[in-house]
C-alpha positions as CSV (number, residue, x, y, z in Angstrom):
1,M,-23.4,10.5,-16.2
2,T,-20.6,8.7,-14.3
3,T,-18.8,11.1,-12.0
4,E,-15.2,10.6,-11.0
5,P,-12.7,13.1,-9.7
6,P,-10.3,14.4,-12.4
7,Q,-7.1,12.5,-12.4
8,H,-5.0,15.7,-12.6
9,W,-2.0,14.1,-10.9
10,M,-1.5,11.4,-13.5
11,S,0.2,11.4,-16.9
12,G,-2.4,11.8,-19.6
13,L,-1.4,8.5,-21.0
14,D,-2.0,6.7,-17.7
15,I,-5.5,8.0,-16.8
16,I,-7.9,5.1,-16.6
17,L,-10.6,5.6,-19.3
18,T,-13.7,3.8,-20.4
19,V,-13.1,2.5,-24.0
20,T,-15.9,0.9,-26.0
21,F,-15.1,-1.6,-28.7
22,F,-17.4,-2.5,-31.6
23,Q,-16.9,-5.7,-33.7
24,D,-17.8,-3.9,-36.9
25,A,-19.6,-0.9,-38.4
26,G,-23.0,-2.4,-37.5
27,A,-22.2,-2.0,-33.8
28,K,-24.9,-4.5,-32.7
29,T,-22.7,-5.7,-29.8
30,K,-20.2,-3.7,-27.7
31,Q,-17.5,-4.5,-25.2
32,E,-16.3,-1.9,-22.6
33,A,-12.9,-1.9,-21.0
34,R,-11.3,0.2,-18.3
35,M,-7.8,1.0,-19.5
36,S,-5.4,3.8,-20.2
37,L,-4.3,5.0,-23.6
38,R,-0.8,3.5,-22.9
39,E,-2.5,0.1,-22.5
40,L,-4.4,0.7,-25.7
41,V,-1.2,1.0,-27.8
42,P,-0.6,-2.7,-28.4
43,L,-4.1,-3.1,-29.8
44,L,-3.7,-0.2,-32.2
45,R,-0.2,-1.4,-33.3
46,D,-0.8,-5.2,-33.6
47,T,-4.4,-5.6,-34.8
48,R,-4.6,-6.9,-38.4
49,G,-7.3,-7.7,-40.9
50,P,-7.6,-8.8,-44.5
51,D,-9.5,-5.7,-45.4
52,K,-10.7,-2.5,-43.8
53,A,-14.2,-3.9,-43.3
54,S,-12.8,-6.6,-41.1
55,L,-11.2,-4.3,-38.6
56,P,-12.8,-3.5,-35.3
57,W,-13.9,0.0,-34.1
58,L,-13.3,1.9,-30.9
59,K,-14.6,5.0,-29.1
60,L,-13.4,6.8,-26.0
61,A,-16.9,6.9,-24.5
62,E,-19.5,4.8,-22.6
63,F,-22.7,3.8,-24.3
64,G,-26.0,2.7,-23.0
65,E,-28.3,0.0,-24.3
66,R,-30.6,2.1,-26.5
67,R,-30.6,0.8,-30.1
68,T,-31.4,2.4,-33.4
69,E,-34.1,1.0,-35.8
70,R,-31.4,-1.1,-37.3
71,G,-30.3,-2.4,-33.9
72,S,-27.0,-0.4,-33.7
73,L,-25.8,0.7,-30.3
74,R,-23.6,3.4,-31.8
75,S,-25.8,6.5,-31.9
76,N,-25.6,10.0,-30.5
77,D,-28.6,9.4,-28.2
78,N,-26.9,6.3,-26.7
79,V,-23.7,8.1,-25.6
80,K,-23.8,8.3,-21.8
81,N,-20.5,10.1,-21.2
82,I,-17.2,10.7,-22.9
83,W,-13.6,9.9,-21.8
84,G,-11.8,11.7,-24.6
85,V,-12.1,12.9,-28.2
86,E,-11.3,11.2,-31.5
87,A,-10.7,12.8,-34.8
88,D,-9.8,11.9,-38.4
89,Y,-7.6,13.6,-40.9
90,D,-7.7,12.6,-44.6
91,A,-6.8,15.8,-46.5
92,S,-3.3,14.4,-47.3
93,A,-1.4,17.7,-46.6
94,I,-0.4,17.4,-42.9
95,T,2.2,14.6,-42.5
96,L,2.3,12.3,-39.6
97,E,5.5,13.9,-38.4
98,R,4.0,17.3,-38.6
99,C,1.0,16.1,-36.6
100,R,3.4,14.8,-34.0
101,Q,5.2,18.2,-33.8
102,I,2.0,20.2,-33.5
103,V,0.4,18.0,-30.7
104,S,3.7,17.7,-28.8
105,Q,4.3,21.4,-28.8
106,A,0.8,21.9,-27.4
107,N,1.7,19.4,-24.6
108,V,-1.5,17.4,-25.1
109,A,-1.6,13.6,-24.4
110,A,-2.5,11.7,-27.6
111,I,-2.1,8.6,-29.6
112,I,-1.8,9.1,-33.4
113,Y,-2.3,6.1,-35.6
114,T,-2.5,5.8,-39.4
115,S,-5.6,4.9,-41.4
116,P,-5.5,1.8,-43.5
117,S,-5.2,3.9,-46.7
118,H,-2.3,5.9,-45.4
119,T,1.0,6.2,-47.3
120,P,4.0,8.6,-46.8
121,T,2.9,10.6,-49.8
122,N,-0.8,10.5,-49.0
123,P,-0.9,11.0,-45.2
124,K,-4.1,10.0,-43.4
125,W,-4.3,9.5,-39.7
126,R,-6.5,9.5,-36.6
127,I,-5.9,10.9,-33.2
128,L,-7.2,10.0,-29.7
129,C,-6.9,12.5,-26.8
130,P,-8.0,11.6,-23.2
131,T,-9.9,13.7,-20.7
132,S,-9.0,13.7,-17.0
133,C,-12.4,12.3,-16.0
134,A,-15.8,11.3,-17.4
135,M,-17.5,14.3,-19.1
136,A,-20.9,15.1,-20.4
137,P,-21.5,14.3,-24.1
138,A,-22.3,18.0,-24.7
139,D,-18.7,18.9,-23.8
140,R,-17.2,16.9,-26.7
141,A,-17.7,19.6,-29.4
142,M,-15.9,22.2,-27.3
143,L,-13.0,19.8,-26.6
144,L,-12.7,18.7,-30.2
145,A,-12.7,22.3,-31.3
146,R,-9.6,22.9,-29.2
147,L,-7.9,20.0,-31.0
148,N,-9.1,21.2,-34.4
149,G,-7.7,24.6,-33.7
150,L,-4.2,23.2,-33.5
151,F,-4.6,22.1,-37.1
152,V,-6.3,25.3,-38.2
153,G,-9.6,23.6,-38.8
154,A,-8.2,20.8,-41.0
155,L,-9.7,17.8,-39.1
156,A,-12.5,16.0,-41.0
157,P,-16.0,17.5,-40.2
158,E,-17.4,14.1,-39.4
159,S,-15.1,14.0,-36.4
160,F,-17.6,16.3,-34.6
161,R,-20.3,13.7,-34.8
162,L,-20.9,12.7,-31.1
163,S,-21.0,9.0,-31.6
164,Q,-18.3,8.9,-34.3
165,S,-16.1,5.9,-33.9
166,Y,-13.1,4.7,-35.9
167,Y,-11.5,1.6,-37.3
168,Y,-8.2,0.6,-35.7
169,G,-5.4,-1.7,-36.9
170,A,-3.8,-2.4,-40.2
171,V,-4.8,-4.2,-43.4
172,G,-2.6,-7.1,-44.5
173,G,1.0,-6.6,-43.6
174,G,0.5,-3.0,-42.7
175,Q,3.5,-1.7,-44.6
176,F,2.9,1.9,-43.6
177,H,1.1,1.3,-40.4
178,E,2.4,3.5,-37.6
179,V,1.4,4.4,-34.0
180,I,2.8,7.5,-32.2
181,V,2.4,8.0,-28.5
182,L,2.7,11.5,-27.0
183,D,2.5,12.3,-23.3
184,G,1.0,15.5,-22.0
185,R,-2.1,17.0,-20.6
186,P,-5.7,15.7,-20.9
187,I,-7.5,17.8,-23.5
188,D,-10.0,19.2,-20.9
189,L,-7.1,20.6,-18.8
190,A,-5.6,22.4,-21.9
191,S,-7.7,25.5,-21.3
192,D,-5.2,27.7,-23.1
193,L,-6.2,26.1,-26.4
194,A,-9.8,27.5,-26.1
195,A,-8.7,30.8,-27.6
196,G,-7.7,29.1,-30.9
197,A,-10.6,26.6,-31.0
198,V,-12.1,25.9,-34.4
199,G,-15.5,24.3,-34.6
200,R,-16.9,22.0,-37.3
201,A,-16.3,23.2,-40.8
202,A,-19.2,24.9,-42.5
203,P,-21.0,23.1,-45.4
204,P,-20.1,24.3,-49.0
205,R,-21.0,27.9,-49.4
206,I,-23.4,29.3,-52.0
207,K,-22.1,32.2,-53.9
208,A,-24.1,35.3,-53.1
209,A,-25.4,37.7,-55.8
210,A,-23.8,40.7,-54.2
211,Y,-20.3,39.1,-54.3
212,I,-17.5,41.7,-54.2
213,P,-14.3,40.3,-55.8
214,A,-11.0,40.7,-54.0
215,I,-8.9,43.6,-55.2
216,P,-5.2,42.9,-55.8
217,D,-2.9,45.4,-54.0
218,G,0.6,44.7,-55.2
219,E,1.9,42.3,-52.6
220,A,-1.4,40.9,-51.4
221,T,-5.2,41.3,-51.8
222,N,-7.1,43.3,-49.2
223,Y,-8.2,40.0,-47.5
224,G,-4.7,38.5,-47.6
225,R,-3.1,41.7,-46.2
226,R,-5.6,41.8,-43.3
227,A,-5.2,38.1,-42.7
228,L,-1.4,38.4,-42.7
229,A,-1.5,41.3,-40.3
230,E,-3.8,39.5,-38.0
231,E,-1.6,36.4,-37.8
232,C,1.5,38.4,-37.3
233,G,-0.2,40.1,-34.4
234,A,-1.2,36.7,-33.0
235,I,2.5,35.7,-33.1
236,R,3.6,38.8,-31.3
237,Q,0.9,38.5,-28.6
238,A,1.4,34.7,-28.1
239,P,1.7,33.9,-24.4
240,D,4.6,31.9,-23.0
241,G,3.8,28.3,-23.4
242,G,1.7,29.0,-26.5
243,K,4.2,30.5,-28.9
244,H,4.9,27.4,-30.9
245,A,1.2,26.7,-31.3
246,A,0.7,30.3,-32.5
247,L,3.5,29.9,-35.0
248,N,2.1,26.6,-36.3
249,K,-1.4,28.1,-36.9
250,A,-0.1,31.4,-38.4
251,A,2.4,29.9,-40.8
252,Y,0.1,27.2,-42.0
253,S,-2.8,29.5,-42.5
254,I,-0.7,32.1,-44.4
255,G,0.9,29.4,-46.5
256,G,-2.5,28.3,-47.6
257,L,-3.4,31.8,-48.7
258,V,-0.1,32.1,-50.6
259,A,-0.9,28.9,-52.5
260,G,-4.4,30.3,-53.1
261,G,-3.1,33.5,-54.7
262,D,-4.0,36.0,-52.0
263,I,-0.4,36.9,-50.8
264,D,3.0,37.0,-52.4
265,Q,5.2,34.2,-51.0
266,A,8.3,36.2,-50.3
267,Y,6.3,39.1,-48.7
268,A,4.4,36.7,-46.5
269,M,7.5,35.0,-45.2
270,D,9.2,38.3,-44.6
271,Q,6.3,39.5,-42.5
272,L,6.1,36.3,-40.5
273,R,9.8,36.3,-39.8
274,A,9.6,39.9,-38.7
275,A,6.9,39.0,-36.2
276,L,8.9,36.1,-34.9
277,S,12.0,38.3,-34.5
278,D,10.0,40.7,-32.4
279,I,9.5,38.0,-29.7
280,R,13.0,36.5,-30.0
281,H,13.8,37.6,-26.4
282,R,10.9,35.4,-25.2
283,C,12.0,32.3,-27.2
284,Q,14.0,29.7,-25.3
285,D,15.1,28.1,-28.6
286,Y,14.9,30.6,-31.4
287,G,16.3,28.1,-34.0
288,H,13.6,25.6,-33.2
289,A,11.0,28.4,-33.6
290,E,12.4,29.3,-37.0
291,R,12.2,25.7,-38.1
292,T,8.6,25.5,-36.9
293,L,7.7,28.6,-38.9
294,K,9.3,27.2,-42.1
295,T,7.8,23.7,-41.8
296,A,4.3,24.9,-41.1
297,F,4.5,27.4,-43.9
298,E,5.6,24.7,-46.4
299,D,2.7,22.5,-45.2
300,G,0.3,25.3,-45.8
301,L,1.6,25.7,-49.4
302,R,0.4,22.2,-50.0
303,A,-3.1,23.1,-48.9
304,P,-4.3,26.1,-51.0
305,R,-7.2,28.1,-49.7
306,Q,-8.9,31.4,-50.7
307,K,-10.9,34.1,-49.2
308,P,-14.5,32.9,-48.5
309,E,-17.3,34.3,-50.7
310,R,-19.3,37.0,-49.0
311,I,-22.3,39.2,-49.2
312,V,-22.6,42.8,-47.9
313,S,-25.3,43.1,-45.3
314,E,-26.5,45.3,-42.5
315,W,-24.8,44.9,-39.1
316,R,-26.1,42.2,-36.9
317,P,-24.6,40.3,-33.9
318,A,-22.2,37.5,-34.7
319,P,-22.9,34.0,-33.5
320,F,-21.4,33.0,-30.2
321,G,-17.9,31.5,-30.4
322,I,-17.1,28.0,-29.4
323,G,-15.6,27.3,-26.1
324,N,-15.7,30.9,-24.7
325,G,-19.1,31.2,-23.2
326,G,-20.5,33.1,-26.2
327,H,-18.1,36.0,-25.9
328,Q,-15.4,35.2,-28.4
329,A,-14.2,38.1,-30.5
330,P,-15.6,38.1,-34.1
331,H,-13.4,36.2,-36.6
332,Y,-13.1,35.5,-40.3
333,G,-14.2,32.1,-41.5
334,D,-10.6,31.0,-41.4
335,G,-10.0,32.3,-37.9
336,F,-8.7,35.8,-38.6
337,A,-10.3,38.7,-36.7
338,A,-11.8,41.3,-39.0
339,Y,-11.0,45.0,-39.1
340,D,-10.5,48.1,-41.3
341,E,-14.0,48.8,-42.6
342,P,-16.8,50.5,-40.6
343,A,-19.5,48.0,-41.7
344,R,-19.4,44.2,-41.3
345,T,-20.1,41.6,-43.9
346,Y,-21.3,38.1,-43.2
347,D,-21.2,34.7,-44.8
348,P,-24.8,33.7,-45.8
349,E,-24.5,30.2,-44.6
350,T,-22.5,30.4,-41.4
351,G,-23.0,34.0,-40.3
352,E,-19.2,34.4,-39.9
353,I,-17.8,37.9,-40.2
354,I,-15.8,38.3,-43.5
355,E,-15.0,42.0,-43.1
356,G,-15.6,44.5,-40.3
357,P,-14.3,47.0,-37.8
358,P,-11.3,46.1,-35.6
359,A,-12.0,43.2,-33.3
360,T,-10.7,43.3,-29.7
361,P,-7.8,40.8,-29.5
362,Q,-8.6,37.9,-27.2
363,Q,-6.1,38.0,-24.3
364,P,-5.0,34.9,-22.4
365,E,-6.4,34.5,-19.0
366,V,-4.0,35.7,-16.3
367,L,-5.8,34.6,-13.2
368,W,-7.5,31.5,-12.0
369,I,-10.7,32.2,-10.1
370,D,-12.4,30.0,-7.5
371,A,-15.6,30.9,-5.7
372,G,-18.5,29.2,-4.0
373,E,-18.8,25.8,-2.3
374,W,-16.9,22.6,-3.0
375,D,-16.9,19.0,-2.0
376,E,-13.7,18.2,-0.2
377,A,-14.1,14.5,-1.1
378,N,-13.5,15.4,-4.7
379,I,-10.3,17.4,-4.1
380,P,-7.5,15.3,-5.8
381,K,-4.8,14.3,-3.4
382,R,-1.4,15.9,-3.8
383,P,0.6,14.0,-6.4
384,W,3.3,12.8,-4.1
385,I,5.8,10.3,-5.6
386,A,7.5,9.9,-2.2
387,P,5.6,11.8,0.5
388,G,7.7,14.6,2.0
389,Y,10.4,14.1,-0.6
390,L,9.3,14.2,-4.2
391,M,6.1,15.4,-5.9
392,R,5.0,15.6,-9.5
393,G,5.2,19.0,-11.1
394,A,7.6,20.3,-8.3
395,V,11.3,20.7,-7.7
396,S,13.0,19.3,-4.5
397,A,16.6,20.0,-3.5
398,L,19.1,18.1,-1.3
399,S,22.0,20.1,0.0
400,G,25.1,18.9,1.9
401,Q,28.9,19.2,2.1
402,G,31.0,17.6,-0.6
403,S,31.8,13.9,-0.2
404,G,29.2,13.8,2.5
405,G,27.0,11.0,1.0
406,K,24.6,12.9,-1.3
407,S,25.4,10.8,-4.4
408,S,25.3,7.5,-2.5
409,L,21.9,8.5,-1.0
410,T,20.4,9.4,-4.3
411,V,21.5,6.1,-5.8
412,C,19.7,4.3,-2.9
413,W,16.6,6.4,-3.5
414,T,16.5,5.8,-7.2
415,I,16.7,2.0,-6.5
416,A,13.8,2.3,-4.0
417,L,11.7,4.2,-6.6
418,A,12.4,1.6,-9.3
419,L,11.5,-1.3,-7.0
420,G,8.6,0.5,-5.3
421,D,10.2,-0.4,-1.9
422,A,10.4,1.8,1.2
423,V,13.9,2.6,2.5
424,G,13.9,4.4,5.8
425,E,11.3,7.1,5.7
426,F,11.6,7.3,1.9
427,R,8.4,5.6,0.8
428,P,7.6,5.5,-3.0
429,A,4.0,5.4,-4.0
430,D,4.6,2.7,-6.6
431,R,7.2,1.2,-8.9
432,L,8.4,4.2,-10.9
433,R,10.8,5.1,-13.7
434,V,13.8,7.3,-13.0
435,V,16.4,9.2,-15.1
436,N,19.6,10.0,-13.1
437,Y,21.7,12.7,-14.7
438,N,25.1,13.0,-13.1
439,V,27.7,15.4,-14.3
440,E,30.5,14.2,-11.9
441,D,30.4,10.4,-12.4
442,D,31.0,8.6,-15.7
443,Q,29.2,5.5,-16.8
444,L,31.5,3.1,-15.0
445,E,31.5,5.0,-11.7
446,Q,27.7,4.9,-11.8
447,R,27.7,1.2,-12.3
448,R,30.1,0.8,-9.3
449,R,27.8,2.9,-7.1
450,Y,24.7,1.0,-8.2
451,S,26.4,-2.4,-7.8
452,A,27.3,-1.6,-4.2
453,A,23.9,-0.1,-3.4
454,L,22.1,-3.1,-4.9
455,K,24.3,-5.5,-2.9
456,A,23.5,-3.5,0.3
457,A,19.8,-3.9,-0.5
458,G,20.1,-7.6,-1.4
459,K,19.2,-7.0,-5.0
460,T,20.8,-7.4,-8.4
461,P,20.8,-5.3,-11.6
462,A,18.2,-7.7,-13.0
463,D,15.7,-6.6,-10.4
464,L,15.8,-3.0,-11.8
465,G,15.1,-3.9,-15.4
466,D,15.1,-0.7,-17.5
467,R,13.4,1.4,-14.8
468,I,16.6,3.5,-14.0
469,V,18.3,5.3,-16.9
470,R,21.7,6.6,-15.9
471,C,23.1,9.3,-18.1
472,G,25.6,12.1,-18.1
473,P,27.3,14.6,-20.5
474,E,29.9,13.6,-23.0
475,S,31.7,16.9,-22.4
476,I,30.1,19.9,-20.6
477,G,27.1,19.1,-18.5
478,T,25.4,22.5,-18.6
479,L,21.6,22.2,-19.1
480,F,20.6,25.9,-19.0
481,E,22.5,28.9,-20.2
482,R,21.8,32.6,-19.5
483,D,21.7,34.9,-22.4
484,P,23.9,37.9,-21.3
485,A,22.0,40.3,-23.5
486,T,18.5,39.5,-22.5
487,G,18.9,37.6,-19.2
488,R,16.8,34.8,-20.5
489,I,17.5,31.2,-19.3
490,L,17.7,29.0,-22.4
491,P,18.0,25.2,-22.7
492,T,21.2,23.7,-24.2
493,P,21.2,20.8,-26.6
494,A,22.0,18.6,-23.6
495,M,18.8,19.8,-21.9
496,E,16.8,19.2,-25.0
497,R,18.2,15.6,-25.3
498,L,17.6,15.0,-21.6
499,E,14.0,16.1,-21.9
500,A,13.5,13.9,-24.9
501,L,15.0,11.0,-22.9
502,C,12.6,11.6,-20.1
503,R,9.7,11.5,-22.6
504,E,11.0,8.4,-24.4
505,T,11.5,6.4,-21.1
506,G,8.3,7.6,-19.5
507,A,10.3,8.9,-16.5
508,D,8.5,9.8,-13.3
509,V,11.5,11.4,-11.6
510,L,14.6,13.2,-12.8
511,F,17.7,13.5,-10.5
512,C,20.3,16.1,-11.5
513,D,23.7,16.2,-9.7
514,P,25.1,18.8,-9.0
515,L,23.2,22.1,-9.5
516,A,26.4,24.2,-9.8
517,E,27.3,22.3,-13.0
518,L,23.8,22.5,-14.6
519,H,23.8,26.2,-15.5
520,N,26.2,29.1,-16.3
521,A,24.3,31.8,-14.3
522,E,26.0,33.7,-11.5
523,E,25.3,31.5,-8.4
524,N,24.9,34.5,-6.1
525,D,22.5,36.3,-8.4
526,N,19.0,35.9,-7.0
527,T,17.2,36.8,-10.2
528,A,19.3,34.4,-12.3
529,M,19.0,31.5,-9.9
530,R,15.3,31.9,-9.4
531,A,15.0,31.7,-13.2
532,V,17.2,28.5,-13.3
533,V,15.0,26.7,-10.7
534,A,11.9,28.0,-12.5
535,A,13.2,26.4,-15.7
536,F,13.4,23.1,-13.9
537,R,10.0,23.6,-12.4
538,A,8.5,24.3,-15.9
539,L,10.1,21.0,-17.0
540,A,8.6,19.2,-14.1
541,K,5.1,20.5,-14.9
542,R,5.5,20.0,-18.6
543,L,6.4,16.3,-18.2
544,N,4.4,15.8,-15.0
545,I,7.5,14.5,-13.2
546,A,9.3,15.2,-10.0
547,V,12.8,16.9,-10.2
548,L,15.4,16.5,-7.5
549,L,18.5,18.9,-7.6
550,L,21.6,18.1,-5.6
551,H,23.4,21.2,-4.3
552,H,26.4,22.1,-2.0
553,D,26.4,23.9,1.3
554,R,28.2,27.1,2.2
555,K,31.7,26.6,3.8
556,G,31.8,26.3,7.5
557,N,29.6,24.6,10.1
558,N,26.0,24.3,9.1
559,A,23.1,23.4,11.4
560,P,20.9,20.5,10.3
561,G,17.6,21.7,8.7
562,D,18.9,25.3,8.3
563,M,17.5,26.5,5.0
564,D,20.1,29.3,4.8
565,R,23.0,26.9,4.6
566,L,22.8,26.5,0.8
567,R,25.6,27.9,-1.2
568,G,24.7,30.8,-3.5
569,A,21.6,32.9,-3.8
570,S,18.8,32.6,-1.2
571,A,16.3,32.5,-4.1
572,I,17.2,28.8,-4.6
573,T,15.6,28.0,-1.2
574,G,12.5,30.1,-2.1
575,A,12.0,28.5,-5.5
576,V,12.1,24.8,-4.6
577,R,9.1,23.1,-3.1
578,V,11.0,20.7,-0.8
579,L,14.4,21.3,0.7
580,L,16.4,18.6,2.6
581,T,19.8,18.9,4.2
582,L,22.4,16.2,4.6
583,T,24.7,16.7,7.6
584,S,27.6,14.5,8.8
585,M,27.4,13.3,12.4
586,S,28.9,15.8,14.8
587,V,31.4,15.0,17.6
588,E,28.6,15.5,20.2
589,E,26.2,13.2,18.4
590,A,28.9,10.5,18.1
591,E,29.4,10.7,21.8
592,R,25.7,10.5,22.5
593,Y,25.2,7.4,20.3
594,G,28.5,5.7,21.3
595,V,29.9,5.9,17.8
596,P,33.8,5.6,17.8
597,P,35.6,8.7,16.4
598,D,37.0,6.9,13.4
599,E,33.4,5.8,12.5
600,R,31.8,9.2,12.9
601,R,32.2,10.4,9.3
602,R,30.4,7.3,8.0
603,H,27.1,8.5,9.5
604,F,24.9,11.4,8.3
605,R,21.4,12.7,8.9
606,I,18.7,14.0,6.7
607,D,16.5,16.9,7.9
608,G,13.7,18.8,6.3
609,A,14.5,22.5,5.9
610,K,11.4,23.3,3.9
611,S,8.3,21.4,2.8
612,N,5.3,23.5,1.8
613,Y,3.0,20.5,1.6
614,A,4.3,17.9,4.2
615,V,4.4,17.6,7.9
616,A,7.9,18.2,9.4
617,Q,9.8,15.0,10.2
618,D,12.4,14.1,12.7
619,A,16.0,13.5,11.6
620,E,16.6,10.4,9.6
621,W,20.0,8.7,10.0
622,W,22.1,6.8,7.4
623,R,25.4,4.9,7.5
624,L,27.9,4.4,4.7
625,A,29.7,1.1,4.5
626,G,31.9,-0.6,2.0
627,Y,30.6,-3.5,-0.1
628,A,32.9,-5.9,-2.0
629,L,32.0,-6.2,-5.7
630,A,32.5,-9.2,-7.9
631,N,35.4,-7.3,-9.6
632,G,37.3,-7.4,-6.3
633,E,36.8,-3.7,-5.6
634,E,35.1,-2.3,-2.4
635,V,32.7,0.6,-3.0
636,A,30.6,2.5,-0.5
637,A,26.9,2.5,-0.3
638,C,24.5,3.7,2.4
639,R,21.6,2.2,4.3
640,P,19.2,3.6,7.0
641,W,20.8,3.5,10.4
642,E,18.9,3.5,13.7
643,P,20.7,5.4,16.5
644,P,21.1,3.2,19.6
645,S,19.0,4.1,22.6
646,P,20.9,4.7,25.9
647,F,18.3,2.3,27.3
648,D,19.4,-0.6,25.0
649,N,21.7,-2.1,27.7
650,M,19.5,-1.3,30.7
651,T,16.8,-3.4,32.2
652,M,13.9,-2.0,34.2
653,D,15.7,-3.3,37.3
654,D,18.7,-1.3,36.4
655,C,16.6,1.9,36.0
656,I,14.9,1.3,39.4
657,A,18.3,0.8,41.1
658,V,19.6,4.1,39.6
659,L,16.5,6.0,40.7
660,E,16.7,4.5,44.2
661,T,20.3,5.9,44.5
662,M,19.1,9.3,43.3
663,K,16.4,9.3,45.9
664,Q,19.0,8.8,48.7
665,G,21.0,11.8,47.5
666,T,24.8,12.2,47.5
667,A,27.2,11.0,50.2
668,A,27.2,14.5,51.6
669,G,23.4,14.4,51.9
670,H,22.6,16.7,49.0
671,A,20.2,16.1,46.1
672,W,21.9,15.0,42.9
673,G,22.6,18.0,40.6
674,A,20.7,18.4,37.4
675,M,23.5,20.2,35.6
676,K,26.9,18.8,34.5
677,Q,28.6,21.7,36.3
678,A,27.8,19.8,39.6
679,G,30.8,17.6,38.8
680,N,30.8,14.4,40.7
681,D,27.4,15.3,42.2
682,W,25.8,15.4,38.8
683,G,23.0,12.8,38.6
684,G,24.4,11.4,35.3
685,T,27.5,10.2,37.2
686,I,25.5,7.2,38.5
687,L,24.8,6.0,35.0
688,V,28.4,6.6,33.8
689,T,30.0,4.7,36.7
690,R,27.4,1.9,37.0
691,K,26.3,1.3,33.4
692,G,29.3,2.5,31.4
693,L,27.3,5.2,29.5
694,T,29.0,8.3,28.1
695,D,28.1,11.7,29.5
696,A,26.0,12.3,26.4
697,Q,24.1,9.0,26.8
698,A,23.6,9.6,30.5
699,G,22.2,13.1,29.8
700,A,19.8,11.5,27.3
701,V,18.5,9.1,29.9
702,L,18.0,11.9,32.5
703,K,16.3,14.0,29.9
704,R,13.8,11.2,29.1
705,W,13.1,10.6,32.8
706,V,12.4,14.4,33.2
707,Q,10.0,14.2,30.1
708,E,8.2,11.2,31.6
709,G,7.8,13.0,35.0
710,V,9.9,10.5,36.9
711,L,12.5,13.2,37.7
712,V,11.6,16.7,38.6
713,V,14.1,19.5,38.4
714,E,13.8,22.2,41.0
715,D,16.0,24.6,43.1
716,Q,17.5,22.8,46.2
717,P,20.3,23.7,48.6
718,G,23.7,22.8,47.3
719,P,27.0,21.9,49.0
720,R,28.4,25.5,48.8
721,R,27.0,27.1,52.0
722,G,23.5,25.9,51.1
723,H,23.5,28.1,47.9
724,P,20.5,26.8,45.8
725,R,21.2,24.9,42.6
726,K,19.1,22.9,40.0
727,A,18.8,19.4,41.4
728,F,16.7,16.3,40.8
729,T,13.8,15.1,42.9
730,V,12.4,11.6,42.3
731,S,8.6,11.8,41.9
732,E,7.2,9.3,44.4
733,A,4.0,8.7,42.4
734,K,5.7,8.1,39.0
735,F,8.4,6.0,40.7
736,A,5.8,3.8,42.4
737,E,3.9,3.4,39.0
738,M,7.2,2.4,37.4
739,K,7.9,-0.3,40.0
740,S,4.4,-1.7,39.9
741,N,4.6,-2.0,36.1
742,K,8.2,-3.3,35.9
743,S,8.8,-6.5,33.9
744,G,12.4,-7.0,34.6
745,D,13.2,-6.4,31.0
746,A,14.2,-3.3,29.1
747,P,12.3,-0.2,30.0
748,T,9.4,0.8,27.8
749,W,10.6,4.3,26.9
């Protein structure tokens, strides 16, 4: 089998797979392609044929060269490895839109496309789900069972055939042909779906002689009552992140039993709603959950089913469950755990438990466990989008004073991401897509900022294409609201629309400005703010994107790189993965770099205050400048700025001359002082008077010479009665080395 490291850091739609194409059902020839599901979409959408038999076939797998007796390459024995799973649905009950909802809520990457015989009233479709890497053929049944579990076992049984391939494209004009693309996780990384996995449907059952008919019990038969209790329990125990999937399965299953005559419709819906109400405090969008319950229940009503026929037998072990190492709890044929009676009964064909004592509910895994050796070469790299700044699945924050340059900087960064160009130390890994959500600027102000930033970079809006989506609220920009009764952080309609926009555009990064306007929680409440940042982190993981939040500093003077300078709760700092600070140039820094006082506020520095996964970096400087737009207006934009070196205007001869003077000592015969308190005897005075440097620049030159060992600081007699003071001594060895290597040009430091 081909072995490649899992592509965990990529969108499921962008993982490079091996796809095998067959010209027809005979499969006497094959063509393999290395491509992503996203690249496969045009083929699925645009391929046409006069009839179904003329359409080509595809398979997310790699085949060998072994042929069947009829010369076909498409056989189970010839599958070398798989790159995903494919499945077919032709039962006409689950609509295309319902399929989209189910898969989207499970956060599984997929392409759904209609079969040639599909119509809106007779839905028939196929689904392709990628894996993160090449996997063994034996793994396919387990992975497909996960997908089948989302649809409560409704996928066609032939989907489980290892070499099963499918037509793609449309017949004729393709009136009802449709392709749906859903981003999410590769199916092999969706381990949470294993608990609800449903294997291949059993063959038609033979009615046993000892059949015991179901006994009506007012509102439900015994079987229906037990099934309803089991599914209501599954809803109540559903883990966070799996609630909608549990609702789908439960409501659809019970709807089928209602249609089959095992449960009264009103009674069933009342019980399901009561179970949902019990977890209301854990639902971020209760209205959406109610709609999911109603829609899935109605879909189930269109797919009647009944209790499976059974025989009473002696107790015997149940078969191992799919996808759980043989230790899955006993379940009914339809997926309901059995309980109530002391003895168990089994289906004669499949061995499934039909009735029995209480089954231990399967609990979601709460720990990941790693032990033993590993190959470090196969460890995936961290999914940096811009190393040290932005990473997929994580939240970064940039904090600074108001009007300090944060918005201008993020505009510059978004342009760099869209172009794939480095700007300063900000180095995007590739050309990427960005959504910039700004509460403070309207559409026109954003266009002004971007026009200036593009002009500063020598680019035009045409260079960006559609890679940057700028958006903001029509009224209030709050994305998350805190429920005062439960303390839960819930998404607003604006957040739901923003998430949908990120999915629609295939965004890689989401910028949100400013944090204070994105929620209604108390800013100094650590618990509340930790939950707000956690909600953004969950969004980043769900969409496999990076999120950057812009925030404000506390009032007062704040040191560069100080993680405690953020306004509000300290939990914000702890919850983000990367924290950067933006600080305007200080008076001392302006003097050091020779920046005029009226220019000082145009300069700012970026420092790393926290980065769990990156090496600390030195300060990065930027400068704001005005750029004239074609509309006659001047708008500020920022670009990287390199602080001038105090050596910029000094040749090596200048340096040697200054050091010669320092060797000779002062006019009074003392060594030049190392501290500014020495007044006119301070060593920096030579640089100030001869080269016109500021005190700060002179101090920087002396500091560099001390670091290089040319100057040595030591206690020497001073002018006040020989009282010792810190003074400079020129190192003869280092000075001789400098003179022997001099070029007459600028010094090499």
